[in-house]
TIKOLSE-170839 format. One line per 10 residues: number of its first residue (from 1); for each residue x, y, z of C-alpha. Coordinates in Angstrom, 2 decimals. Layout:
TIKOLSE-170839
NUM) X Y Z | ...
END
This chain:
TIKOLSE-170839
1) 135.53 79.15 108.98 | 132.66 76.68 108.29 | 129.95 76.14 110.88 | 131.87 73.89 113.71 | 132.38 77.25 115.80 | 128.89 78.13 115.18 | 127.75 74.47 116.66 | 130.19 74.57 119.63 | 128.63 77.59 120.90 | 125.13 76.54 121.03
11) 122.94 73.91 122.54 | 120.43 73.52 119.90 | 117.83 71.73 122.48 | 117.62 74.97 124.63 | 117.52 77.62 121.86 | 115.20 78.06 118.67 | 118.34 79.06 116.49 | 118.63 76.73 113.19 | 121.14 74.02 113.65 | 123.76 73.88 111.05
21) 123.59 71.84 107.97 | 125.88 70.93 105.17 | 126.68 74.13 103.44 | 125.01 74.11 100.04 | 126.21 76.90 97.11 | 123.03 78.37 96.08 | 124.58 81.47 94.25 | 127.88 82.07 92.08 | 130.63 83.77 93.06 | 129.28 87.22 92.18
31) 126.66 87.91 94.88 | 123.67 86.33 96.95 | 121.84 86.97 100.08 | 122.34 89.33 102.92 | 120.77 90.16 106.20 | 121.34 92.34 109.19 | 120.10 91.36 112.41 | 119.49 93.54 115.22 | 120.63 91.61 118.39 | 119.87 92.86 121.93
41) 121.78 90.66 123.75 | 124.47 91.31 126.52 | 124.93 94.70 124.47 | 122.80 95.84 121.51 | 124.59 95.24 118.27 | 123.95 94.39 114.76 | 124.94 91.28 113.01 | 125.91 91.81 109.28 | 125.93 88.80 107.19 | 126.87 88.40 103.43
51) 126.03 84.65 101.81 | 129.25 83.22 100.37 | 130.20 79.61 99.68 | 126.82 78.39 101.26 | 127.42 80.21 104.62 | 126.57 83.40 106.20 | 129.98 85.21 106.78 | 129.29 87.39 109.64 | 130.46 90.55 111.53 | 129.11 91.98 114.77
61) 128.76 96.05 114.12 | 128.15 97.50 117.40 | 126.65 100.69 116.36 | 125.18 99.36 113.18 | 125.68 99.78 109.38 | 125.23 103.43 108.25 | 124.64 105.04 105.04 | 126.97 108.05 105.68 | 130.36 107.70 104.19 | 131.66 109.71 106.80
71) 130.90 107.28 109.39 | 133.20 104.31 109.56 | 131.37 101.37 111.27 | 133.51 99.24 113.40 | 132.94 95.30 112.65 | 134.14 92.49 114.75 | 134.27 89.32 112.62 | 132.67 86.03 114.09 | 131.69 82.56 113.26 | 130.01 81.73 110.42
81) 126.26 81.28 110.33 | 124.18 78.54 108.44 | 121.99 79.95 105.84 | 118.85 79.47 107.53 | 119.85 81.97 110.12 | 119.00 84.70 107.33 | 115.22 84.42 108.40 | 115.71 83.98 112.09 | 113.87 86.34 114.14 | 112.72 85.52 117.85
91) 114.27 84.93 121.33 | 117.29 83.23 122.44 | 116.90 82.42 125.96 | 118.96 83.86 128.57 | 121.66 81.66 129.78 | 122.27 80.46 126.17 | 125.18 82.01 124.09 | 123.75 85.41 122.63 | 120.60 85.31 124.95 | 118.43 87.96 123.73
101) 116.04 88.88 121.20 | 116.89 89.00 117.52 | 115.10 91.29 114.90 | 115.42 90.82 111.15 | 116.39 94.47 110.48 | 117.18 94.18 106.84 | 117.57 91.90 104.03 | 118.15 91.64 100.30 | 120.52 90.58 97.82 | 124.10 91.82 97.25
111) 126.57 92.10 94.11 | 130.19 91.45 94.31 | 131.90 94.67 92.79 | 135.39 94.10 91.19 | 136.82 91.25 89.11 | 137.87 88.96 92.34 | 135.19 86.67 93.66 | 133.84 87.33 97.08 | 135.67 84.92 99.09 | 139.17 86.21 97.66
121) 138.17 89.82 98.29 | 137.59 88.93 101.91 | 140.99 86.90 102.20 | 142.45 89.89 100.79 | 140.97 92.15 103.56 | 139.27 94.45 101.27 | 135.67 93.35 99.91 | 133.61 95.51 97.58 | 130.02 94.82 96.97 | 126.38 96.54 96.30
131) 123.35 96.03 98.54 | 119.88 95.59 97.37 | 118.05 95.68 100.58 | 115.07 97.24 102.33 | 117.13 99.74 104.07 | 120.57 99.27 103.12 | 121.41 100.29 99.55 | 123.97 101.14 97.28 | 127.89 100.29 97.45 | 129.84 99.12 100.47
141) 133.12 97.92 101.71 | 134.25 96.02 104.35 | 137.74 96.43 105.06 | 140.22 94.38 107.36 | 142.14 96.40 110.00 | 145.35 94.06 109.66 | 147.44 95.71 112.86 | 144.89 95.92 115.44 | 143.89 94.06 118.60 | 142.84 90.50 117.70
151) 143.23 90.42 114.10 | 139.32 90.18 113.68 | 138.63 93.85 113.55 | 137.10 95.15 110.33 | 135.28 98.54 109.07 | 132.22 98.69 107.43 | 132.09 101.75 105.00 | 129.53 103.13 102.84 | 130.54 104.38 99.21 | 129.84 107.72 97.80
161) 126.66 107.11 95.57 | 123.14 108.26 95.02 | 122.01 106.35 98.24 | 124.13 108.25 100.55 | 122.15 109.77 103.63 | 124.47 112.48 105.79 | 123.97 112.07 109.36 | 122.25 108.76 108.83 | 120.17 107.99 112.20 | 119.84 104.26 112.11
171) 117.46 104.25 115.24 | 114.56 105.74 113.02 | 114.64 102.15 111.25 | 114.29 100.36 114.42 | 111.61 97.83 113.18 | 111.59 94.19 111.60 | 111.52 94.04 107.75 | 109.89 90.49 108.19 | 107.22 91.21 110.67 | 107.34 95.17 111.46
181) 107.59 94.46 114.96 | 109.86 96.60 117.44 | 112.43 94.99 119.54 | 110.46 95.26 122.55 | 107.63 93.50 120.83 | 109.82 90.64 119.66 | 111.36 90.38 123.38 | 107.80 90.16 124.58 | 107.04 87.59 121.90 | 103.99 89.80 120.40
191) 102.72 87.97 117.48 | 102.71 89.69 114.10 | 99.53 90.78 112.74 | 97.14 88.20 111.08 | 94.60 90.30 108.43 | 92.15 87.41 108.63 | 92.08 87.69 112.65 | 91.38 91.48 112.46 | 88.12 92.13 114.19 | 85.58 93.72 111.44
201) 87.63 92.43 108.37 | 85.54 90.75 105.65 | 86.40 88.19 102.85 | 85.86 90.05 99.72 | 86.95 90.50 96.03 | 89.27 93.62 95.20 | 87.21 96.59 94.40 | 87.75 98.43 91.54 | 87.43 102.16 93.14 | 86.86 103.60 96.50
211) 85.45 106.97 97.16 | 87.69 108.61 99.96 | 86.30 109.36 103.35 | 86.38 112.82 104.07 | 86.90 115.27 107.23 | 84.47 118.00 108.74 | 86.03 121.12 109.51 | 86.26 121.81 113.28 | 87.42 124.94 115.22 | 88.62 123.18 118.41
221) 89.89 119.58 119.05 | 86.94 117.33 119.89 | 86.54 116.07 123.51 | 87.03 112.49 124.53 | 90.06 109.87 124.63 | 88.78 108.31 121.73 | 90.49 110.69 119.47 | 93.94 110.10 117.36 | 95.61 112.62 115.69 | 97.69 113.32 112.67
231) 99.55 116.05 110.70 | 97.10 117.44 108.06 | 99.45 117.25 104.87 | 99.13 119.94 102.45 | 99.00 118.14 99.16 | 96.54 116.19 97.12 | 94.62 113.00 98.02 | 95.60 109.39 96.63 | 93.95 106.45 96.61 | 96.72 103.77 95.81
241) 96.03 100.08 94.14 | 98.60 97.77 94.63 | 98.05 94.49 92.73 | 100.66 91.99 91.73 | 103.31 94.32 91.89 | 101.73 96.96 89.92 | 100.69 100.24 91.06 | 97.65 102.51 90.31 | 97.16 105.89 91.84 | 93.73 107.56 91.73
251) 92.64 111.12 92.39 | 89.92 111.91 95.00 | 87.98 112.52 91.64 | 88.73 108.83 90.43 | 91.19 110.00 87.69 | 94.27 107.76 87.24 | 97.65 109.88 87.89 | 100.36 107.23 88.70 | 102.23 108.72 85.33 | 102.67 112.05 87.00
261) 104.50 110.43 89.94 | 106.83 107.82 88.80 | 109.01 107.92 91.92 | 106.20 106.30 93.58 | 106.47 103.13 91.83 | 108.50 102.04 94.96 | 105.23 101.40 96.61 | 104.63 98.01 96.06 | 107.93 96.86 97.00 | 107.15 98.26 100.29
271) 103.80 96.86 100.85 | 103.83 93.35 102.49 | 100.39 92.50 100.45 | 100.11 91.45 97.10 | 96.95 93.32 96.65 | 96.02 96.21 98.74 | 94.03 99.68 98.85 | 95.96 102.41 100.62 | 94.84 105.96 101.23 | 97.13 109.00 101.61
281) 98.20 112.21 100.58 | 101.10 113.16 97.88 | 103.09 116.22 98.82 | 106.23 118.23 98.09 | 108.20 119.06 101.07 | 110.06 122.14 101.73 | 113.56 122.48 103.16 | 112.11 122.27 106.69 | 110.08 119.42 105.77 | 106.90 120.89 105.58
291) 104.46 120.22 102.81 | 103.41 123.32 100.81 | 100.34 122.56 98.21 | 102.04 125.34 95.93 | 105.10 123.38 95.56 | 103.12 120.45 94.00 | 101.41 122.54 91.40 | 104.00 121.93 88.77 | 103.36 118.19 89.19 | 99.77 118.11 89.16
301) 99.46 119.03 85.57 | 102.72 118.82 84.15 | 102.86 116.85 80.73 | 104.42 113.81 80.69 | 107.71 114.67 78.73 | 108.54 117.06 81.62 | 107.92 114.40 84.57 | 111.64 113.10 84.83 | 113.25 116.58 85.07 | 110.52 117.40 87.61
311) 111.32 114.05 89.45 | 114.69 115.49 90.09 | 113.56 119.08 90.77 | 110.16 118.77 92.67 | 110.23 115.06 93.94 | 107.01 113.85 95.91 | 106.37 112.21 99.13 | 103.44 109.97 99.63 | 102.11 110.00 103.23 | 99.96 106.70 103.86
321) 97.54 107.22 106.53 | 94.81 104.20 105.99 | 94.61 100.82 104.52 | 90.91 99.87 103.11 | 91.80 96.47 101.58 | 94.21 93.85 101.63 | 94.85 90.17 100.12 | 91.26 89.34 100.02 | 89.94 91.19 102.91 | 87.77 94.28 103.09
331) 88.89 96.74 106.16 | 86.44 99.52 105.88 | 84.44 97.78 108.86 | 87.71 97.65 110.87 | 87.95 100.23 113.36 | 90.52 103.11 112.68 | 92.81 102.00 115.62 | 92.99 98.60 114.25 | 93.46 99.59 110.69 | 96.23 101.82 111.67
341) 97.86 99.02 113.44 | 97.72 96.81 110.30 | 99.11 99.47 108.17 | 102.04 99.94 109.96 | 102.59 96.25 110.21 | 102.18 95.95 106.30 | 104.13 99.11 105.20 | 107.88 99.77 105.26 | 109.29 103.49 104.77 | 110.70 103.98 101.50
351) 112.41 107.10 99.61 | 109.45 108.42 98.44 | 106.64 106.87 100.52 | 105.93 106.30 104.32 | 103.41 105.75 106.76 | 101.78 109.11 108.21 | 102.57 109.15 112.07 | 99.41 108.74 114.50 | 99.60 110.53 117.71 | 97.61 109.63 120.81
361) 98.04 112.91 122.83 | 96.01 115.98 123.90 | 94.52 117.65 120.84 | 94.99 121.09 122.00 | 98.84 120.59 122.46 | 98.72 118.99 118.66 | 97.14 121.98 117.45 | 99.65 124.37 119.17 | 102.48 122.43 117.79 | 101.29 122.47 114.30
371) 100.82 126.16 114.77 | 104.44 126.64 115.90 | 105.59 124.64 113.06 | 103.70 126.74 110.54 | 101.84 123.40 109.41 | 98.58 123.43 107.52 | 96.80 121.87 110.48 | 95.81 118.65 112.49 | 93.38 115.84 111.56 | 91.41 114.39 114.63
381) 89.90 110.79 114.09 | 87.68 108.63 115.75 | 89.87 105.43 116.88 | 86.46 103.40 116.57 | 85.45 104.99 113.33 | 84.90 102.63 110.08 | 85.84 104.00 106.68 | 82.66 105.81 105.19 | 82.94 106.95 101.64 | 81.60 110.32 102.75
391) 82.30 113.52 104.64 | 81.97 112.19 108.28 | 82.01 114.01 111.97 | 84.25 111.01 112.67 | 87.17 112.77 110.99 | 87.63 116.33 111.67 | 90.14 118.77 110.53 | 91.49 121.88 112.30 | 93.32 124.49 110.20 | 95.80 126.69 111.48
401) 94.88 129.24 108.66 | 91.60 129.43 107.02 | 92.15 127.76 103.77 | 89.24 126.03 101.42 | 88.55 125.64 97.82 | 86.39 127.77 95.51 | 85.45 127.56 92.03 | 86.40 130.37 89.45 | 83.73 132.06 87.80 | 85.64 134.61 85.95
411) 88.59 137.01 85.97 | 89.08 140.83 86.18 | 91.16 143.00 83.80 | 94.22 144.38 85.47 | 97.47 146.66 84.97 | 99.48 142.85 84.75 | 99.14 140.70 81.77 | 96.84 138.15 81.67 | 94.34 139.12 84.37 | 94.24 141.23 87.59
421) 92.13 138.87 89.81 | 90.21 135.60 89.62 | 86.26 135.92 90.66 | 85.32 133.35 93.28 | 82.27 131.41 94.13 | 80.81 128.55 96.28 | 77.79 126.22 95.59 | 74.80 126.85 97.68 | 71.44 125.29 96.87 | 72.86 123.98 93.46
431) 73.67 127.62 92.64 | 77.04 129.43 92.26 | 77.37 132.52 94.89 | 80.06 135.08 94.50 | 82.33 135.38 97.53 | 85.03 137.98 96.30 | 88.25 137.97 94.46 | 91.33 136.97 94.73 | 94.65 138.89 93.34 | 97.66 137.92 95.38
441) 99.56 134.89 95.37 | 100.57 134.59 91.72 | 103.89 134.98 89.94 | 103.95 135.76 85.91 | 104.48 132.11 85.21 | 101.79 131.03 87.15 | 99.18 133.66 85.66 | 99.67 132.45 82.01 | 99.24 128.82 83.05 | 95.91 129.67 84.76
451) 94.97 132.26 81.78 | 95.65 129.31 79.54 | 93.38 126.87 81.44 | 90.67 129.31 81.80 | 90.78 130.62 78.23 | 89.07 127.82 76.62 | 86.05 128.41 79.11 | 85.11 131.69 78.53 | 81.52 132.77 77.93 | 79.50 135.57 77.81
461) 77.01 135.17 80.52 | 77.77 135.36 84.50 | 78.03 131.79 86.13 | 76.68 133.60 89.49 | 73.15 133.34 90.75 | 72.91 137.18 91.82 | 75.00 140.05 90.65 | 78.51 140.00 92.00 | 79.62 143.22 93.51 | 83.04 143.97 92.09
471) 84.75 147.21 92.71 | 86.37 147.64 89.32 | 82.78 147.22 87.65 | 81.18 144.20 85.82 | 82.30 145.54 82.15 | 85.78 144.72 83.35 | 85.00 140.89 84.33 | 85.56 138.12 81.72 | 83.36 135.29 82.81 | 84.25 131.37 82.31
481) 82.49 128.36 82.76 | 82.63 127.35 86.55 | 84.62 124.47 85.95 | 87.73 125.07 87.61 | 88.86 124.98 91.05 | 91.23 126.87 93.02 | 92.48 126.71 96.85 | 92.35 130.14 98.44 | 94.21 131.09 101.94 | 92.43 133.89 103.78
491) 91.95 135.66 106.93 | 88.24 135.25 107.93 | 84.61 135.62 106.20 | 82.89 138.79 106.60 | 79.36 138.98 107.88 | 78.15 139.33 104.23 | 80.02 136.01 103.40 | 82.97 137.62 101.59 | 86.50 136.66 101.69 | 88.89 138.78 103.77
501) 92.54 139.04 102.93 | 92.59 136.33 100.22 | 95.60 134.59 98.74 | 95.90 132.29 95.85 | 97.41 128.78 96.98 | 97.08 126.92 93.53 | 94.73 124.90 91.32 | 92.60 121.92 92.38 | 92.32 119.57 89.64 | 91.53 116.81 91.62
511) 88.31 118.44 93.04 | 84.95 118.65 91.41 | 83.38 122.18 91.20 | 79.73 120.51 92.29 | 81.40 119.80 95.50 | 82.66 123.27 96.49 | 80.77 124.59 99.48 | 81.45 126.92 102.22 | 83.02 124.82 104.91 | 81.28 125.03 108.18
521) 82.95 124.13 111.34 | 81.27 120.91 113.13 | 79.83 121.24 116.90 | 82.01 119.79 119.37 | 80.17 116.48 119.57 | 81.11 112.86 119.93 | 80.85 110.30 116.75 | 77.49 108.86 116.42 | 76.87 106.47 119.50 | 76.34 102.86 118.80
531) 75.08 100.99 121.85 | 76.57 98.26 123.50 | 74.28 95.22 123.17 | 73.56 94.20 126.83 | 70.29 92.21 126.23 | 70.81 88.96 128.10 | 71.65 88.30 131.72 | 75.19 88.03 130.65 | 76.94 89.59 127.53 | 80.60 89.22 126.06
541) 81.37 92.24 124.16 | 84.36 93.29 122.20 | 85.29 96.88 123.00 | 88.46 98.73 121.60 | 89.90 95.16 120.61 | 89.38 93.61 124.35 | 86.60 90.92 125.05 | 84.54 91.91 128.09 | 82.39 89.76 129.93 | 79.66 91.56 131.61
551) 77.68 89.60 134.15 | 74.59 90.04 136.33 | 73.10 92.73 134.09 | 69.47 92.27 135.29 | 70.72 93.04 138.83 | 68.80 96.23 140.40 | 71.56 98.64 140.96 | 69.13 101.83 141.76 | 66.02 100.40 143.46 | 64.19 103.50 143.83
561) 63.92 104.25 140.00 | 64.25 100.62 138.87 | 67.62 101.00 137.05 | 69.76 97.88 136.50 | 73.37 97.40 136.27 | 72.96 97.19 132.36 | 71.60 100.81 132.59 | 74.77 101.97 134.18 | 77.07 100.18 131.89 | 74.90 101.66 129.19
571) 75.22 105.15 130.77 | 79.10 105.07 131.41 | 79.67 103.91 127.84 | 77.69 106.82 126.43 | 79.23 109.33 128.55 | 82.80 107.73 128.23 | 83.92 110.56 125.51 | 83.46 113.31 128.01 | 84.40 111.55 131.08 | 87.84 109.87 130.12
581) 89.67 112.87 129.61 | 89.31 113.70 133.53 | 90.04 110.18 134.54 | 92.86 109.54 132.21 | 96.40 109.12 133.67 | 94.73 109.18 137.40 | 94.99 106.10 139.80 | 91.35 105.29 141.15 | 90.38 104.06 144.57 | 87.48 101.56 143.51
591) 84.24 101.89 145.27 | 82.26 98.77 144.72 | 78.61 98.22 145.39 | 78.28 94.78 144.71 | 74.39 94.81 145.48 | 73.52 98.34 144.16 | 73.57 101.85 145.55 | 71.67 101.15 148.53 | 73.30 98.09 149.99 | 76.98 97.84 151.48
601) 80.02 98.92 149.68 | 83.43 98.50 150.21 | 86.89 100.36 148.91 | 89.68 98.68 146.93 | 92.84 99.94 146.07 | 94.90 96.87 144.62 | 93.99 95.53 141.25 | 93.85 91.91 141.71 | 95.71 89.07 140.03 | 92.34 88.60 138.16
611) 92.67 92.05 136.40 | 93.37 91.83 132.69 | 96.97 92.15 131.17 | 96.00 94.90 129.19 | 94.54 97.17 132.12 | 96.82 99.83 133.00 | 97.83 99.76 136.71 | 100.09 102.29 138.60 | 102.22 100.76 141.49 | 102.17 102.76 144.43
621) 103.59 102.42 147.65 | 101.99 102.76 150.70 | 103.60 103.54 154.16 | 100.91 102.33 156.68 | 101.40 99.37 156.64 | 104.20 99.23 154.30 | 102.92 97.74 150.87 | 102.68 98.23 147.06 | 99.20 98.65 145.76 | 98.54 98.53 141.93
631) 95.88 101.22 141.19 | 93.71 100.77 138.15 | 93.65 103.97 135.70 | 90.43 104.23 133.42 | 92.73 105.00 130.67 | 90.04 103.97 128.00 | 86.68 102.88 127.40 | 87.23 99.34 127.90 | 89.02 99.84 131.24 | 86.40 102.11 132.24
641) 83.54 99.52 131.67 | 85.68 96.88 133.02 | 85.53 98.72 136.45 | 81.68 99.47 136.03 | 81.14 95.76 135.72 | 83.11 95.29 139.16 | 80.49 97.36 140.78 | 82.05 100.88 140.71 | 78.93 103.21 140.69 | 81.14 106.05 141.15
651) 84.73 106.59 140.56 | 87.32 108.36 143.03 | 90.28 109.44 141.12 | 93.44 110.96 142.69 | 94.11 114.75 142.15 | 97.45 114.38 140.62 | 98.38 111.86 137.40 | 100.83 109.22 136.87 | 103.98 110.24 136.24 | 103.67 113.34 138.70
661) 102.00 111.74 141.60 | 103.42 114.07 144.11 | 101.64 117.27 142.44 | 98.09 117.76 142.25 | 96.64 119.42 139.03 | 93.55 120.68 140.87 | 92.28 121.75 144.18 | 88.99 120.85 145.57 | 87.10 122.95 147.87 | 83.97 121.33 149.47
671) 80.91 123.46 150.61 | 78.77 121.36 152.98 | 75.33 122.75 153.48 | 74.23 120.71 156.73 | 70.69 121.16 156.23 | 71.17 124.63 154.85 | 68.43 125.86 151.98 | 70.12 125.37 148.60 | 69.75 129.23 147.99 | 72.91 129.35 150.55
681) 74.95 127.04 148.69 | 74.38 129.50 145.62 | 75.76 132.77 147.80 | 78.53 130.44 148.83 | 79.52 129.61 145.45 | 79.05 133.15 144.16 | 81.45 134.58 146.86 | 83.86 131.51 146.45 | 83.94 132.38 142.66 | 84.71 135.83 143.56
691) 87.59 135.06 145.93 | 89.32 132.90 143.43 | 88.67 135.56 140.70 | 90.63 138.12 142.87 | 93.34 135.61 143.26 | 93.71 135.14 139.57 | 92.30 131.72 139.42 | 88.80 130.03 137.95 | 86.91 127.37 139.83 | 84.25 125.16 138.29
701) 81.18 123.78 140.48 | 80.29 120.34 140.39 | 77.55 118.53 142.35 | 78.36 115.89 145.22 | 77.07 112.66 146.06 | 75.09 114.67 148.71 | 73.28 117.72 149.29 | 76.71 120.03 148.73 | 78.86 121.43 146.08 | 82.48 120.91 145.08
711) 84.70 123.69 143.52 | 87.38 122.43 141.36 | 90.01 124.77 140.81 | 92.52 123.77 137.98 | 96.61 124.19 139.16 | 99.82 123.94 137.51 | 101.25 120.27 138.70 | 104.05 122.03 140.42 | 103.17 121.94 143.86 | 102.78 119.30 146.70
721) 99.77 118.39 148.30 | 100.55 119.78 151.52 | 101.03 122.98 149.70 | 97.98 122.83 148.06 | 96.13 121.81 151.33 | 97.61 125.10 153.06 | 96.34 127.17 150.03 | 92.84 125.53 150.34 | 92.68 126.49 153.99 | 93.97 129.89 153.39
731) 90.85 130.52 150.90 | 88.47 128.78 153.25 | 89.75 131.20 156.04 | 89.32 134.27 153.78 | 85.78 132.91 152.99 | 84.90 132.89 156.68 | 86.68 136.33 157.31 | 84.23 137.61 154.35 | 81.01 136.06 155.73 | 81.31 134.60 158.91
741) 77.66 133.58 159.25 | 77.82 132.11 155.94 | 81.04 130.11 156.51 | 83.07 128.19 158.90 | 85.84 125.63 158.55 | 85.66 122.97 161.13 | 85.07 119.23 159.67 | 83.08 117.91 162.69 | 79.59 118.89 162.37 | 79.30 119.41 166.20
751) 82.01 122.09 166.10 | 80.18 124.18 163.38
END
């Protein structure tokens, strides 16, 4: 077809698409380059292109190619494109032919199948080829529908081979292989991530090994908006070094183990970096997609001769959750949120490796979802945290079931072969303390393997500091040197520190017996606080990736106590983890004090044009007068501090949240003392609590800006403001009926 039709349809002074050049045949007749571009023009479609005779022969595929042979993808043959088009990604301005965003969805090479060359097969209307792309792999055919429509109708068909994916969902792979951007990011011209520009990245030689960062056990999700959540994968930790196309996998103890997992050799091809250190978890998934530690046991200690068989029967998946180094830059000093953004940009999902999804959501809901899906648990990670090679409160793990590692100190004789139960211990003050026995969770094959592992370690003396209390008696215990670690699931700890209802899960060859201690939940407290540098009259500070300029820091905001604007900013920065969950998604009416608390203030609803683009604002239509105001929302720490810098000493959130503005999620009862002693306020609060309790509700007291108290009553956001107001009036009248000498309802002071 040539490139004349391509050139005729385009005005190259108005479009960034490459102009045509004289076709150059770069490859022979047996294959070449291919690409697929996701094109959001008048209608979203995919453009499938094969390099043949110096041009890209092209088809528009409305629903995209598929790896499912049962789905024959309709394809409309279009004009040939120049070879340079194979790397094009960007925006074609509206008004031009094909106006819209173009994503480079896949790219790679193809080989011609069959004796005839590519052009001859296309001319015959039945072209068979094999793709070697990032996303599309295996054998395909594109077949001409000779008696249909306009004559340019074809079918793109996946042939049956090892790359078949039944019920293939193309929308799961809607990201660019060139820049990892989404279609929306391309349309908005969001630029690809540059490692050198990431705040906190430090130029450095590639390290030989990293000690991993470890999470602290917690019992409830931590408070604050700074927490991100991940699934806690039930596998083994893996620190992966990619260097010039080669892969090293290091266990948590630093032991090389890549030979155990040959299917992960695809990882270097999936990472858009010559050198990188990645942190992740190697898992075996069950039929429901859940990682189960007991299923990875055969892979951990398998002899190399059995590995090829195990790759087929027990394949592993690597879930990558962090990046520590990339192409000359140490990233451990980069905030977690930025590291994850870079990780998603650099790593392409493969058959056996993928990026572990991050959830910016409510921790309690996340934990309940993990419980309902019968997962091991979740991880909470402070989005601001740096990577530390130690256990840290900045990472917290919440387990659905109690489960941890224990040292094996011996085994009892039982009626079964090999042993009856394993005798377990933990380290305390450098000594081994007995915590019970585990006698369930084994099959015959596993018991034999454990016995063979422990047999060379048999010793005459007990490794425990104190005499263990074992029901069967110590005469039936065989002691072993405390060198083997196992993982055990259990119901709870007894008051005297013994496991209740333990179940064996597996051996942990990746963990040192010296580090096995009783895991104690961390208290619900924020990560270590790093104070803002507000020492000058003005300061420019980076907060959560945004550059904030703080002005007039010496201005006195509280003259009675001498507190200045910098003190107010520092206060809000420190309390942000507790405050932000209450402000999240709530439009704010700004109450601004330009000259401090003792001077005039004014209210502002609408965020002006000077507000930064990154700040979330909610458009709300006002009726008196008719107008749309854009209310700011303190969704994060940067937004909160931006508002404080404007002089917002106190914050006035709506009772409802964006997305459900007509339905408040709390009710407010205002108790105004009118020069009454504070003891009466306490009596009033207690009576209100009693009334609410009788109604099946719970209230929370809060001081006001004056002498009174507010009572906040959480509600399901299903009632209108009018209904909530009526209910508040009902509660008020009940209080007056109960104690008419204590309560009155008129707002006007003169009528009270």
